[in-house]
C-alpha positions as CSV (number, residue, x, y, z in Angstrom):
1,V,111.7,90.8,97.3
2,V,109.3,87.8,97.1
3,C,109.1,86.7,94.0
4,P,112.5,88.3,92.3
5,E,111.4,87.0,89.0
6,A,107.9,87.9,88.3
7,P,106.9,89.9,85.9
8,Y,105.1,92.1,88.0
9,K,106.4,93.8,91.2
10,L,104.0,95.4,93.3
11,F,104.9,97.2,96.8
12,L,102.3,98.4,98.6
13,T,103.1,100.8,101.4
14,A,100.6,103.2,103.6
15,S,101.2,106.0,105.7
16,A,102.0,105.1,109.8
17,D,98.8,106.8,110.7
18,V,96.4,104.8,108.2
19,R,98.0,101.9,108.9
20,A,97.7,102.7,112.7
21,A,94.0,103.5,112.2
22,R,93.1,100.5,110.1
23,R,95.3,98.3,113.3
24,Y,93.1,99.9,115.5
25,K,89.9,99.4,113.9
26,E,90.4,95.8,113.2
27,L,91.3,95.2,116.9
28,Q,88.0,96.7,118.1
29,A,86.1,94.7,115.9
30,R,87.3,92.0,117.6
31,G,86.9,93.4,120.9
32,A,90.5,93.4,122.0
33,E,91.8,96.2,123.9
34,A,93.5,99.0,122.2
35,I,95.3,102.0,122.2
36,Y,95.5,103.9,119.3
37,A,99.1,106.0,120.4
38,R,100.4,102.5,121.5
39,I,99.5,101.1,117.8
40,L,101.3,104.2,116.0
41,R,104.3,104.0,118.0
42,D,104.3,100.3,117.8
43,I,104.0,100.5,114.0
44,K,106.9,103.7,113.5
45,D,109.2,101.0,115.4
46,R,109.0,98.7,113.4
47,D,109.1,100.5,110.3
48,T,112.4,101.6,111.8
49,R,113.9,98.0,112.5
50,D,112.6,97.0,109.5
51,M,114.1,99.1,106.5
52,S,117.2,99.5,109.1
53,R,118.5,96.0,109.1
54,S,121.1,94.5,107.9
55,V,119.7,91.8,105.7
56,A,116.8,92.2,104.2
57,P,115.8,95.5,104.5
58,L,112.4,96.2,103.8
59,E,112.4,98.0,100.6
60,P,110.6,98.2,97.0
61,A,112.2,96.3,94.6
62,K,114.3,98.7,92.0
63,D,111.7,97.6,89.5
64,A,108.1,97.5,91.4
65,F,105.2,99.7,91.3
66,V,104.5,101.3,94.5
67,L,101.5,101.7,95.3
68,D,100.4,104.2,98.4
69,T,97.1,102.6,99.6
70,S,96.6,105.1,102.8
71,D,93.6,106.8,100.8
72,L,92.6,103.5,98.7
73,D,89.5,100.9,99.8
74,A,91.0,97.7,99.2
75,D,88.8,97.7,95.6
76,A,90.3,100.9,94.7
77,V,93.9,98.8,95.6
78,F,92.7,96.0,93.4
79,A,91.6,98.4,90.3
80,A,95.2,100.2,90.9
81,A,97.2,97.1,90.6
82,L,95.2,95.8,87.9
83,H,95.3,99.1,86.2
84,Y,99.4,99.1,86.2
85,I,99.6,95.5,84.8
86,N,97.4,95.9,82.2
87,S,99.1,98.7,81.4
88,Q,102.7,96.7,80.8
89,N,103.6,95.3,77.5
90,L,105.0,92.1,78.1
């Protein structure tokens, strides 16, 4: 947890396939060599490592709002996060 005392906690996630596609597109836009299957494998491997490490495993805080961004663009992510924050009575 980056800010454990924050009044609002957000945990952004997306499917491995979507994250790989986003990374592939980003690399291609820069003119870098990109192989989708390799990117997807690397993301899945990193997810496994990050979620299973003994110190600070990657997981949402118990009181975090989990926002799956798989089907959202940046504007929709912002709108969903803002809606969540505005819906809280703090």
